[in-house]
C-alpha positions in Angstrom: -19.4 88.4 -96.8 -22.2 86.1 -96.9 -20.1 83.3 -97.5 -18.6 84.9 -93.8 -22.0 85.1 -92.2 -23.3 81.7 -93.6 -19.7 80.3 -92.1 -20.2 82.4 -89.0 -24.4 81.2 -88.8 -22.3 76.9 -89.1 -20.2 77.2 -86.5 -23.4 78.7 -84.4 -25.4 76.1 -85.2 -22.1 73.0 -84.3 -21.5 74.8 -81.0 -25.0 75.1 -79.7 -25.0 71.2 -80.9 -22.1 70.5 -78.7 -23.0 73.4 -75.6 -26.3 70.8 -75.4 -24.8 67.5 -76.1 -22.1 68.5 -73.0 -25.0 70.1 -70.8 -26.6 67.0 -71.6 -23.7 64.5 -70.3 -22.8 66.9 -67.7 -26.6 66.3 -66.1 -26.6 62.5 -66.6 -23.0 62.3 -65.2 -23.8 63.7 -61.3 -25.3 60.5 -59.3 -28.8 60.2 -58.3 -32.1 62.2 -60.1 -34.3 64.7 -59.7 -36.7 62.9 -57.4 -34.1 61.5 -54.8 -34.1 64.3 -52.5 -37.6 64.4 -52.0 -39.1 62.7 -48.6 -40.9 59.6 -48.4 -41.6 59.3 -52.3 -42.8 55.4 -52.4 -40.7 52.9 -54.5 -44.0 53.4 -57.3 -44.0 56.7 -57.6 -40.8 57.8 -57.9 -40.3 55.4 -60.9 -44.1 56.5 -62.3 -42.3 60.0 -62.3 -39.3 58.8 -64.2 -41.5 57.3 -66.8 -43.5 60.2 -67.1 -40.0 62.7 -67.9 -38.4 59.6 -70.0 -35.4 59.2 -67.1 -36.6 55.4 -67.4 -35.4 55.0 -70.9 -31.6 54.5 -71.9 -30.0 57.2 -71.8 -28.8 57.1 -75.8 -32.6 57.2 -76.1 -32.8 60.1 -73.4 -30.4 61.7 -76.2 -31.9 60.9 -79.5 -34.9 61.8 -78.0 -33.5 65.4 -76.4 -32.1 66.9 -79.7 -35.5 65.6 -81.8 -37.2 67.7 -79.2 -35.0 70.6 -79.3 -34.4 70.5 -83.2 -38.2 71.2 -82.9 -37.7 73.9 -80.2 -39.4 71.6 -77.7 -37.1 72.8 -74.8 -39.1 70.5 -72.4 -40.9 70.7 -69.6 -40.1 71.7 -65.8 -39.5 68.7 -63.6 -40.1 70.5 -60.6 -42.4 73.6 -61.3 -46.2 71.4 -62.5 -47.4 71.8 -66.0 -44.6 74.3 -66.8 -42.9 74.6 -69.8 -39.2 75.4 -70.0 -40.1 77.5 -73.0 -42.1 79.5 -71.3 -40.2 79.8 -67.3 -37.6 81.7 -70.0 -39.7 84.0 -71.6 -41.5 84.9 -68.5 -38.2 85.6 -66.6 -36.1 87.0 -69.6 -36.9 90.1 -69.7 -36.0 91.2 -66.2 -32.9 89.7 -66.8 -32.5 91.4 -70.6 -33.6 95.0 -68.6 -30.9 94.6 -66.4 -28.8 93.6 -68.9 -28.8 96.0 -71.2 -28.7 98.9 -68.8 -25.7 97.4 -66.9 -23.9 97.0 -70.5 -25.1 101.1 -71.3 -24.0 101.9 -67.6 -20.4 99.8 -68.1 -19.3 101.2 -71.8 -20.6 104.8 -70.7 -18.7 105.6 -67.9 -15.9 103.0 -68.6 -15.4 104.6 -71.8 -15.1 108.3 -70.2 -13.3 107.1 -67.1 -10.8 106.1 -69.6 -10.6 108.6 -71.8 -10.4 111.0 -69.0 -6.9 109.4 -67.5 -5.4 109.5 -71.1 -5.9 112.6 -71.6 -4.7 113.5 -68.2 -2.3 111.8 -68.2 -0.1 111.4 -64.5 -2.4 114.2 -63.5 -4.5 114.1 -60.5 -7.8 113.1 -62.5 -5.9 109.8 -64.0 -5.0 108.8 -60.6 -8.8 109.3 -59.7 -10.1 107.7 -62.4 -7.2 104.4 -62.1 -8.2 104.1 -58.1 -12.0 103.9 -59.8 -11.0 101.2 -61.5 -8.8 99.6 -59.0 -11.7 99.2 -56.8 -14.0 98.0 -59.3 -12.0 95.5 -60.0 -10.8 94.6 -56.3 -14.1 94.4 -54.3 -16.8 91.5 -55.6 -20.5 92.4 -57.2 -22.2 90.8 -54.0 -20.2 92.1 -51.2 -21.1 95.6 -53.5 -24.5 94.4 -53.5 -24.8 94.3 -49.8 -23.4 97.4 -49.1 -25.4 99.0 -51.1 -28.7 97.3 -50.0 -27.4 98.2 -46.1 -26.4 101.9 -47.2 -29.3 103.3 -49.5 -31.8 100.2 -48.8 -31.7 99.9 -44.6 -29.8 103.1 -42.9 -30.4 105.9 -45.8 -33.9 104.5 -46.8 -34.0 105.8 -50.5 -34.2 102.5 -52.4 -36.2 99.6 -52.1 -33.5 96.9 -50.7 -35.5 94.0 -53.0 -37.3 93.9 -56.6 -37.5 95.8 -59.3 -41.0 97.9 -59.3 -39.6 101.1 -60.6 -36.5 102.8 -62.7 -34.6 104.0 -58.8 -34.9 99.9 -58.2 -32.3 100.0 -61.2 -29.6 102.3 -59.6 -28.3 99.8 -57.1 -28.3 96.8 -59.0 -26.7 98.2 -61.9 -24.2 99.3 -60.4 -23.3 96.6 -58.0 -23.4 94.1 -61.9 -21.7 97.3 -63.7 -18.4 97.7 -61.8 -16.2 95.3 -62.7 -17.1 95.6 -66.3 -16.5 99.8 -65.3 -12.6 98.9 -64.2 -12.2 96.6 -66.9 -13.3 99.5 -70.4 -11.5 102.5 -68.9 -8.4 100.3 -68.2 -8.7 99.8 -71.4 -9.5 101.9 -73.2 -6.7 104.1 -70.8 -4.1 102.1 -72.0 -5.4 101.8 -76.2 -5.6 105.9 -75.7 -2.3 106.3 -74.3 -0.7 104.2 -77.0 -2.4 105.7 -79.8 -1.2 109.1 -78.9 2.0 108.6 -79.0 1.5 107.0 -83.1 3.4 109.0 -85.9 0.4 109.7 -87.6 -0.7 111.5 -84.2 2.3 113.6 -85.0 1.6 113.9 -88.2 -2.0 115.5 -87.4 -0.6 118.0 -85.1 2.8 118.6 -87.2 -0.4 119.9 -89.6 -2.2 122.1 -87.6 -4.7 120.0 -86.0 -6.7 120.9 -83.6 -6.3 118.5 -80.2 -10.4 117.8 -80.0 -10.2 117.1 -83.6 -7.4 114.6 -83.2 -8.7 113.3 -80.4 -12.4 113.0 -82.4 -11.2 111.4 -85.4 -8.1 109.4 -84.3 -7.6 108.9 -80.7 -10.9 108.0 -79.9 -11.8 105.4 -82.8 -8.5 103.6 -82.5 -8.8 103.6 -78.8 -12.2 101.9 -78.4 -11.6 99.7 -80.8 -10.6 97.0 -78.1 -13.5 98.1 -76.3 -15.8 96.6 -78.9 -14.0 93.4 -79.1 -14.9 93.2 -75.3 -19.3 93.7 -75.1 -18.8 90.1 -76.7 -17.0 89.1 -73.3 -18.9 91.8 -71.5 -22.3 90.7 -72.3 -21.6 87.2 -70.8 -20.1 89.2 -67.4 -23.2 90.9 -67.2 -24.7 87.3 -68.1 -23.1 85.2 -65.8 -22.8 88.1 -63.1 -26.7 88.3 -62.7 -27.3 85.2 -61.0 -25.7 86.6 -58.1 -27.5 89.5 -57.9 -30.8 88.3 -59.2 -31.2 86.5 -56.1 -29.6 89.1 -53.7 -32.0 92.0 -55.1 -35.0 89.4 -55.2 -35.3 90.1 -59.0 -37.3 87.6 -60.7 -35.1 86.8 -63.6 -33.4 84.2 -65.6 -30.9 84.0 -63.0 -32.7 83.4 -59.8 -34.5 80.4 -61.9 -31.8 79.4 -63.0 -29.5 79.0 -59.6 -32.9 77.3 -58.2 -33.2 74.9 -61.1 -29.5 73.8 -59.7 -30.3 73.1 -56.3 -33.6 71.7 -57.4 -31.7 69.2 -60.0 -34.4 70.5 -63.2 -32.3 68.8 -65.7 -34.7 70.0 -68.3 -34.7 73.9 -67.1 -30.9 73.7 -66.1 -30.4 72.2 -69.9 -33.3 74.9 -71.2 -31.6 78.1 -69.8 -28.0 76.9 -70.7 -28.6 76.4 -74.7 -30.7 79.5 -74.4 -27.7 81.3 -72.3 -25.3 80.1 -74.9 -27.2 81.1 -78.1 -27.0 84.3 -76.8 -23.4 84.7 -76.0 -23.1 83.4 -79.8 -24.9 85.8 -81.1 -23.2 89.2 -79.0 -19.8 87.4 -80.3 -21.3 87.1 -83.9 -22.6 91.1 -84.1 -19.4 92.2 -82.4 -17.2 90.7 -85.5 -19.5 92.1 -88.0 -19.0 95.7 -85.8 -15.7 95.3 -85.2 -15.2 95.1 -89.5 -17.5 98.3 -89.5 -15.4 101.1 -87.3 -12.6 99.8 -89.0 -12.7 99.5 -92.7 -9.3 98.4 -93.0 -10.5 95.3 -91.5 -10.9 92.5 -94.3 -12.6 89.3 -93.8 -10.2 86.9 -96.4 -9.5 83.0 -95.9 -5.8 81.4 -95.3 -5.7 80.7 -99.3 -6.2 84.5 -100.5 -4.0 85.5 -97.2 -1.2 83.0 -98.7 -1.5 84.1 -102.3 
């Protein structure tokens, strides 16, 4: 197990290096620089700005300076926000995105698994149809459309909720629902299909023949095996929530990392774009790592063996 964890950590660091290199290459491949869009900037001032941020140096030198600073944990200084470090910007904005993301993941898993269970246990009945209609709507309607719809109905017309901002617990309702709609639909369909498959397995028939009650069968066998794919989906779910929050934060005026990332792209703030990209990449890789460990803990039959051990 220790060797497995160390191997995973090695690949995590390798993946971060690849991500940092690709992001750096893409930023440099785009024509122009962050100061080209400024109006009426004299050439000497623009040259001074480029020198201040090291953009006048050869590309390979910029790359090694960037990696060297990165190894020290220094993500650099924003090129558009005066005297603002990228690391500090991330530390200030991330709590908003984190709270919204955690609430959305919890809501997605609880409602998604619940709908999937209801649909599977009431297969081909009214509740099954209603659950799957909700799931289809969640897949079909984009999150930004849902966000605008919620704002208009609950914010403008009914005036029950604030249209923008995260001032209190009630302000999480609309952005959370808009962000969770797609994951809820996917988890519900995934749970339903897997539970239906488990319900028809031979060991379930054996359990029924032994006189085990329906509730006990569901708790001990169906639910445990049925949600295994959902656990696997937690990694991609985190990615979906993180990337989806970019638009949702913009629509609801939430000062999270997603909104700042969108703004940094339009401003061509190289250091901020690369810093946030690496930060999100680290989160997603850690989420995948934790998912792999959790998958093995839920189902002890799953063991981690090398190819040589498999061949033997």
